[in-house]
Backbone bond lengths (Angstrom), bond angles and torsions (degrees), N, CA, C in turn:
res aa  C-N    CA-C-N  psi(-1)  N-CA   C-N-CA  omega(-1)  CA-C   N-CA-C  phi
1 M - - - 1.471 - - 1.518 109.25 -
2 T 1.304 117.84 136.27 1.455 122.43 176.99 1.517 108.94 -99.25
3 V 1.325 115.81 130.86 1.449 121.23 -177.62 1.519 109.75 -93.16
4 S 1.311 117.05 138.53 1.460 121.68 174.39 1.519 108.58 -89.32
5 W 1.322 117.18 125.82 1.463 121.52 -174.76 1.512 110.59 -111.68
6 G 1.321 114.93 137.16 1.460 120.58 174.80 1.506 109.78 -97.07
7 N 1.319 117.56 -166.20 1.454 120.80 176.70 1.512 109.10 -138.93
8 G 1.320 116.37 178.79 1.456 121.41 -176.76 1.503 110.91 107.34
9 D 1.350 115.39 141.81 1.454 120.21 -176.53 1.520 112.90 -62.85
10 D 1.354 117.36 -25.26 1.449 119.87 -177.40 1.526 112.12 -92.91
11 D 1.329 118.02 6.72 1.451 121.73 178.84 1.528 108.84 -69.84
12 P 1.341 118.37 118.81 1.464 119.66 -178.32 1.519 113.30 -62.34
13 R 1.322 116.75 -18.99 1.462 119.45 179.26 1.521 111.79 -70.51
14 R 1.322 116.57 -22.16 1.467 119.21 173.77 1.525 110.44 -61.75
15 T 1.332 115.17 -42.32 1.465 119.75 -179.83 1.517 110.48 -62.03
16 R 1.332 116.26 -40.48 1.460 119.53 -179.69 1.524 110.94 -63.10
17 V 1.318 117.45 -43.47 1.461 120.66 -179.18 1.528 110.36 -66.50
18 V 1.331 116.66 -40.36 1.470 120.00 177.49 1.521 110.32 -61.33
19 E 1.325 117.06 -42.90 1.465 120.46 178.99 1.523 111.64 -64.68
20 L 1.322 116.63 -39.28 1.465 120.52 176.74 1.523 110.72 -64.05
21 A 1.324 116.75 -41.19 1.463 120.76 178.88 1.524 110.42 -63.19
22 A 1.327 116.95 -42.95 1.466 120.49 178.24 1.519 110.76 -63.85
23 R 1.322 116.58 -37.56 1.466 119.76 179.28 1.522 111.19 -66.23
24 L 1.333 116.62 -40.12 1.466 119.88 177.44 1.522 110.97 -60.71
25 I 1.333 116.63 -43.17 1.461 120.37 178.95 1.519 110.65 -63.87
26 A 1.334 116.38 -43.56 1.470 120.65 -177.60 1.518 111.98 -66.76
27 E 1.336 117.23 -39.50 1.459 120.70 -173.56 1.523 113.62 -88.69
28 Q 1.339 117.02 -32.06 1.453 119.65 -173.26 1.526 114.23 -123.67
29 G 1.319 116.79 -3.61 1.454 119.93 -179.46 1.516 111.71 92.89
30 P 1.336 117.11 165.56 1.469 120.97 -176.29 1.519 114.28 -61.28
31 H 1.336 117.14 -25.62 1.464 119.39 179.30 1.522 112.07 -63.73
32 A 1.343 116.20 -20.44 1.464 120.65 -177.75 1.517 112.91 -77.19
33 L 1.323 117.47 -10.70 1.461 120.24 -176.59 1.531 110.30 -81.81
34 S 1.318 115.00 68.46 1.466 120.67 174.01 1.522 107.68 -106.87
35 L 1.316 115.64 155.01 1.459 119.68 -179.23 1.527 110.70 -62.21
36 R 1.329 116.77 -35.74 1.460 120.22 -178.76 1.528 111.17 -66.94
37 R 1.333 116.45 -46.41 1.467 119.32 179.00 1.524 111.35 -63.83
38 L 1.317 116.07 -40.85 1.453 120.05 -179.58 1.526 110.78 -65.32
39 A 1.327 116.51 -41.54 1.463 120.44 178.98 1.523 110.59 -63.84
40 T 1.317 117.06 -40.77 1.463 120.99 178.05 1.519 110.82 -61.82
41 A 1.329 116.61 -45.07 1.460 121.04 -179.79 1.523 111.52 -64.65
42 A 1.333 116.31 -33.43 1.466 121.07 -177.53 1.520 112.79 -86.59
43 G 1.333 117.02 -11.60 1.449 119.64 -179.28 1.511 113.70 77.93
44 G 1.323 117.08 26.01 1.453 121.03 179.86 1.515 110.95 -132.19
45 S 1.319 116.41 -156.72 1.456 121.87 178.62 1.527 108.70 -110.66
46 T 1.319 116.12 169.82 1.471 119.98 179.44 1.526 111.48 -62.33
47 Q 1.314 116.91 -19.35 1.459 120.53 179.81 1.525 111.79 -62.10
48 L 1.337 117.01 -24.15 1.468 119.39 -176.12 1.526 111.80 -61.22
49 V 1.343 116.89 -37.38 1.463 119.39 179.79 1.521 110.35 -64.59
50 Y 1.326 116.24 -40.51 1.459 119.96 178.71 1.530 110.77 -68.98
51 T 1.322 116.23 -37.22 1.459 120.31 -179.39 1.527 111.51 -66.54
52 L 1.336 115.87 -43.06 1.464 120.82 -174.75 1.516 113.60 -87.31
53 F 1.340 117.11 -32.83 1.466 120.04 -170.81 1.527 114.36 -127.00
54 G 1.319 117.21 -6.71 1.457 119.69 -178.05 1.514 113.38 81.07
55 G 1.318 118.10 6.02 1.454 122.45 -179.95 1.515 112.03 129.54
56 K 1.322 115.58 -177.82 1.468 120.49 -176.52 1.531 112.90 -63.66
57 P 1.347 120.63 -39.05 1.469 119.45 176.78 1.524 112.78 -59.24
58 G 1.327 116.57 -38.93 1.456 120.09 177.75 1.514 111.93 -66.77
59 L 1.328 116.53 -36.60 1.466 120.75 176.03 1.526 109.81 -64.36
60 A 1.317 117.22 -44.10 1.461 121.11 179.11 1.532 110.70 -61.22
61 D 1.325 115.95 -40.79 1.464 120.47 178.34 1.532 110.31 -63.15
62 A 1.327 116.12 -39.30 1.465 120.84 178.76 1.527 110.87 -67.13
63 L 1.327 117.66 -39.20 1.467 121.43 175.91 1.524 110.46 -60.70
64 Y 1.304 116.10 -44.88 1.461 122.34 179.62 1.533 110.36 -60.73
65 A 1.332 115.92 -48.15 1.457 120.96 -178.46 1.522 111.45 -65.21
66 E 1.330 116.61 -40.71 1.460 119.92 -179.42 1.528 111.11 -66.43
67 G 1.321 116.21 -36.87 1.458 119.11 177.06 1.516 111.56 -60.60
68 F 1.319 117.02 -45.49 1.462 119.73 179.46 1.523 112.06 -70.30
69 R 1.335 116.55 -30.92 1.460 118.48 175.73 1.530 109.91 -63.07
70 R 1.317 116.04 -44.83 1.465 120.18 179.54 1.523 111.52 -66.47
71 L 1.319 116.19 -39.62 1.457 119.61 177.20 1.523 110.06 -62.17
72 G 1.324 116.73 -46.38 1.459 120.06 179.55 1.512 112.33 -59.64
73 E 1.329 116.84 -41.91 1.464 120.38 178.89 1.525 111.13 -64.64
74 A 1.329 116.51 -41.21 1.464 120.51 179.49 1.528 110.92 -63.00
75 M 1.324 116.47 -40.14 1.465 120.39 179.51 1.521 111.30 -68.98
76 R 1.332 116.82 -41.56 1.469 119.98 178.30 1.518 111.43 -63.15
77 A 1.330 116.37 -42.12 1.464 120.43 -179.87 1.524 110.56 -64.16
78 A 1.323 116.73 -41.89 1.462 120.42 179.65 1.521 110.99 -64.51
79 A 1.332 116.77 -41.61 1.464 120.50 179.81 1.523 111.26 -66.01
80 A 1.343 116.03 -37.61 1.464 120.09 -179.42 1.519 111.63 -67.14
81 E 1.329 116.23 -31.39 1.459 120.81 -178.34 1.524 112.71 -90.40
82 A 1.319 117.18 -7.60 1.469 120.65 -175.87 1.527 110.93 -68.54
83 P 1.324 116.74 135.71 1.468 119.06 177.07 1.524 112.73 -73.88
84 A 1.317 116.91 -19.02 1.470 120.90 -177.80 1.524 110.17 -69.36
85 P 1.321 118.40 133.94 1.471 121.62 179.48 1.527 111.65 -73.13
86 V 1.316 115.36 165.52 1.463 121.21 175.91 1.525 108.60 -58.09
87 G 1.325 116.45 134.55 1.458 120.98 -179.25 1.513 113.70 92.53
88 D 1.311 117.21 -5.87 1.464 121.50 177.04 1.523 108.29 -85.79
89 P 1.336 119.44 127.61 1.465 121.64 179.44 1.524 113.68 -56.81
90 A 1.328 117.01 -21.41 1.460 120.18 178.85 1.525 111.74 -60.55
91 R 1.325 116.57 -23.88 1.462 119.54 179.30 1.530 111.18 -67.72
92 L 1.318 117.28 -31.40 1.465 120.43 175.13 1.523 110.49 -65.57
93 V 1.322 115.75 -37.63 1.457 120.27 178.30 1.527 110.05 -67.62
94 V 1.325 116.97 -40.04 1.464 121.37 178.70 1.533 110.83 -60.97
95 L 1.325 116.63 -44.59 1.464 120.26 178.20 1.528 110.87 -62.60
96 A 1.313 116.10 -39.58 1.463 120.47 179.37 1.524 110.96 -65.77
97 Q 1.314 116.98 -40.66 1.458 120.56 178.05 1.528 111.19 -62.57
98 A 1.326 116.29 -39.16 1.467 120.28 177.82 1.525 110.61 -64.11
99 Y 1.312 116.49 -39.23 1.473 122.18 177.45 1.518 110.20 -60.74
100 R 1.322 116.65 -48.54 1.458 120.40 -178.22 1.532 111.60 -64.27
101 R 1.337 116.40 -39.78 1.467 119.46 177.80 1.521 110.88 -63.58
102 F 1.343 115.92 -39.77 1.461 119.17 178.27 1.526 110.73 -60.30
103 A 1.327 116.50 -44.83 1.465 120.32 -179.68 1.524 111.18 -59.90
104 A 1.332 116.63 -36.55 1.468 120.90 -179.78 1.520 111.75 -76.80
105 D 1.340 116.35 -37.06 1.465 120.47 -175.45 1.523 113.77 -84.33
106 E 1.330 117.34 -24.62 1.470 121.99 -176.26 1.528 110.32 -126.97
107 P 1.331 117.61 61.62 1.473 119.80 -174.60 1.523 114.19 -61.70
108 A 1.329 117.43 -33.30 1.466 118.96 -179.48 1.523 110.85 -67.22
109 F 1.328 116.76 -47.78 1.457 119.78 178.13 1.531 110.35 -63.12
110 F 1.322 117.03 -42.12 1.465 120.64 -179.80 1.528 110.36 -59.53
111 S 1.316 116.49 -39.95 1.470 120.64 179.36 1.523 111.68 -63.42
112 V 1.331 116.62 -42.13 1.466 120.26 179.64 1.522 110.70 -68.58
113 M 1.337 116.75 -38.10 1.461 121.64 -177.45 1.519 112.64 -68.71
114 F 1.341 116.47 -36.11 1.463 119.40 -170.21 1.524 115.09 -128.42
115 G 1.309 117.30 11.90 1.455 118.13 -179.52 1.518 112.02 -142.55
116 P 1.324 117.02 162.96 1.474 121.22 179.25 1.521 111.62 -82.09
117 V 1.336 115.98 57.41 1.463 120.52 -176.89 1.526 111.03 -72.71
118 I 1.326 115.84 -38.42 1.461 120.72 -178.93 1.528 107.67 -105.95
119 P 1.331 118.18 107.24 1.465 121.44 -175.96 1.523 113.03 -52.41
120 G 1.331 115.35 131.10 1.452 120.99 176.15 1.509 115.42 79.78
121 F 1.343 117.44 -0.73 1.465 119.14 -176.53 1.519 111.71 -82.28
122 T 1.320 115.01 130.65 1.462 122.86 170.68 1.517 107.10 -133.17
123 P 1.336 117.72 122.16 1.463 118.99 -178.78 1.520 111.31 -62.67
124 S 1.305 115.79 149.80 1.458 119.92 178.37 1.525 109.79 -65.44
125 R 1.317 116.24 157.75 1.466 120.58 -179.21 1.527 110.88 -61.10
126 A 1.328 116.25 -41.80 1.468 119.94 -179.91 1.526 110.85 -62.12
127 T 1.335 116.39 -41.96 1.463 120.08 179.59 1.519 110.57 -65.41
128 R 1.315 117.45 -40.93 1.476 120.74 179.00 1.522 110.86 -61.94
129 E 1.334 116.58 -42.66 1.468 119.75 -177.42 1.524 111.67 -66.45
130 V 1.323 116.66 -44.18 1.466 119.97 178.49 1.517 110.22 -64.29
131 S 1.326 116.38 -42.04 1.458 120.93 -179.01 1.521 111.06 -63.70
132 R 1.306 116.75 -40.19 1.467 120.94 178.33 1.530 110.83 -62.58
133 D 1.322 116.21 -43.48 1.471 120.17 -179.96 1.523 111.31 -63.51
134 R 1.331 116.62 -39.08 1.459 120.63 -176.48 1.530 113.08 -67.02
135 S 1.309 117.16 -29.24 1.464 120.04 -173.58 1.527 111.66 -116.44
136 F 1.300 117.04 -70.56 1.463 120.65 -178.35 1.527 111.05 -60.15
137 G 1.315 116.92 -31.70 1.464 120.36 178.96 1.517 112.22 -58.15
138 Q 1.324 116.99 -33.80 1.460 120.26 178.51 1.527 111.50 -68.01
139 V 1.321 116.33 -34.96 1.467 120.53 178.66 1.528 109.88 -69.45
140 V 1.329 116.48 -40.55 1.467 120.40 177.24 1.526 110.04 -60.93
141 T 1.323 116.60 -43.16 1.470 120.62 179.42 1.523 110.90 -62.12
142 A 1.330 117.14 -46.31 1.463 120.93 179.77 1.527 110.85 -63.84
143 A 1.323 116.33 -37.81 1.463 120.39 178.45 1.528 110.34 -65.21
144 Q 1.333 116.81 -43.61 1.469 120.21 178.77 1.518 110.78 -62.58
145 E 1.325 117.41 -38.41 1.458 120.81 178.35 1.531 111.17 -62.82
146 C 1.316 117.05 -37.38 1.466 120.92 177.50 1.529 110.94 -67.70
147 L 1.323 116.37 -40.97 1.461 120.12 178.16 1.524 110.44 -65.34
148 D 1.324 116.61 -41.35 1.463 120.28 179.70 1.525 111.79 -65.43
149 A 1.331 115.72 -34.54 1.464 120.43 -179.27 1.527 111.95 -81.68
150 G 1.333 116.42 -11.02 1.464 120.29 -178.90 1.511 113.98 76.56
151 T 1.341 117.13 14.36 1.462 119.93 179.83 1.525 112.15 -83.23
152 L 1.339 116.39 -21.40 1.457 121.77 176.28 1.522 108.62 -137.40
153 R 1.326 115.45 158.63 1.457 121.60 176.93 1.525 109.19 -127.88
154 A 1.329 115.05 142.23 1.466 121.08 177.26 1.509 108.41 -164.38
155 Q 1.323 115.81 168.18 1.469 120.35 177.32 1.520 109.95 -56.65
156 D 1.314 116.23 -43.98 1.467 122.42 174.79 1.523 107.91 -165.33
157 A 1.315 115.56 173.59 1.466 120.12 -177.07 1.521 111.91 -63.70
158 L 1.335 116.67 -35.32 1.465 120.08 -179.11 1.520 111.01 -63.69
159 A 1.316 117.23 -42.77 1.462 120.40 179.77 1.523 111.07 -63.79
160 L 1.330 116.61 -43.34 1.460 120.91 178.98 1.523 110.60 -64.58
161 A 1.322 116.54 -44.34 1.466 120.63 -179.88 1.521 111.20 -62.29
162 R 1.327 116.84 -40.73 1.469 119.98 179.12 1.522 111.41 -63.49
163 A 1.317 117.10 -39.05 1.469 120.15 178.94 1.525 110.63 -62.12
164 C 1.325 115.98 -42.93 1.466 120.43 179.51 1.529 111.59 -70.05
165 W 1.328 115.98 -42.62 1.463 121.38 -176.42 1.523 112.15 -65.83
166 T 1.326 116.30 -46.09 1.464 118.92 -177.80 1.532 111.22 -68.40
167 T 1.319 116.59 -36.00 1.462 119.58 176.86 1.522 110.33 -64.73
168 T 1.306 116.04 -46.23 1.461 121.21 179.69 1.520 111.12 -61.46
169 H 1.331 115.67 -45.83 1.461 119.09 -179.02 1.531 110.89 -64.13
170 G 1.314 116.77 -38.24 1.459 119.38 179.36 1.514 112.07 -58.93
171 V 1.327 116.45 -46.90 1.467 120.30 179.17 1.529 110.36 -65.48
172 A 1.352 116.57 -45.27 1.464 120.52 -178.59 1.527 111.24 -62.13
173 A 1.325 116.85 -41.33 1.468 120.79 -179.06 1.520 111.21 -68.04
174 L 1.319 117.44 -38.95 1.459 120.50 177.76 1.525 110.99 -65.45
175 Q 1.316 117.05 -40.00 1.461 120.13 176.95 1.524 110.56 -67.66
176 H 1.323 116.68 -39.78 1.464 121.45 178.48 1.526 110.35 -60.50
177 A 1.320 116.27 -36.44 1.466 121.49 -178.93 1.530 112.47 -83.56
178 G 1.330 116.74 -0.98 1.462 120.31 179.57 1.509 113.74 77.36
179 L 1.329 117.16 19.49 1.464 120.90 -177.67 1.524 112.69 -96.55
180 L 1.330 116.67 -6.73 1.463 121.81 171.72 1.516 106.89 -127.25
181 D 1.292 117.22 132.64 1.459 119.02 -177.90 1.524 112.35 -124.55
182 G 1.317 116.60 18.73 1.459 119.62 -178.35 1.510 113.79 -86.18
183 G 1.340 118.28 -6.41 1.458 120.26 177.79 1.512 112.83 86.63
184 A 1.324 114.32 -164.18 1.465 121.31 -173.59 1.516 112.71 -59.99
185 G 1.327 117.51 -29.65 1.454 120.43 -176.46 1.513 114.69 -66.03
186 D 1.335 118.16 -15.46 1.464 120.50 -178.80 1.517 112.02 -61.54
187 L 1.319 116.97 -32.97 1.456 120.82 -174.43 1.522 112.32 -73.82
188 D 1.315 117.27 -44.94 1.461 121.18 -168.21 1.525 114.59 -55.08
189 P 1.345 119.43 -53.51 1.470 117.48 -177.66 1.522 112.95 -64.80
190 V 1.323 117.25 -33.53 1.465 120.68 -179.61 1.521 109.97 -67.66
191 L 1.327 116.49 -47.71 1.466 119.57 -178.75 1.522 111.12 -68.04
192 R 1.314 117.51 -36.48 1.463 119.87 179.98 1.533 111.68 -63.65
193 V 1.330 116.23 -30.72 1.465 119.07 174.71 1.526 110.17 -62.66
194 V 1.344 115.68 -42.19 1.467 120.52 178.97 1.530 110.25 -64.05
195 V 1.322 116.32 -46.79 1.465 120.74 -179.05 1.520 110.42 -63.85
196 D 1.319 117.04 -46.48 1.466 120.56 -177.97 1.527 112.61 -62.78
197 A 1.323 115.24 -28.97 1.471 119.43 179.13 1.519 111.94 -67.88
198 H 1.318 116.91 -16.05 1.467 121.09 -180.00 1.522 113.22 -106.14
199 R 1.309 116.78 10.04 1.471 118.58 177.66 1.527 110.00 -75.94
200 P 1.327 116.63 150.23 1.484 120.36 -179.74 1.518 111.49 -60.70
């Protein structure tokens, strides 16, 4: 069956193609992300990628953006469910745990977001800025809340957020690469050292 594809950023079929592309990467590796394989999986022709995304670079940009959208949603959900009140440093740990879980649960998206999985791909500036706001922006907000509450001290919220973010990413990336095998618990003591170092 040949599928008829529309265009536009709000076309739900874009999401389906992005999910299929992520599945190909997860199941067969980045080499599997060819227009022909993707078209076969989607039940259409290679023209669909050009119609929906303008070509493979546009598809890669959409994969990158979707990964950060999912990461941002996971972090927001974790923060909303956290028992720790606003201004409690534990909220930084909760956000970090959500980040690490995302890396474990969505390895294909994580690879596109933080690795050279697609040769020659560089996300657009607009996509990078939106993606940063969706994820890292939440850490900056939580850090500022801690500074305002006096529960942590730092030069500014950005510096504190960067310390937490880079530590979290380091653990998540090592686990993603199979270089840490201790599971979810690997992150907590490392990040708590960072948080505790900023206590009054």
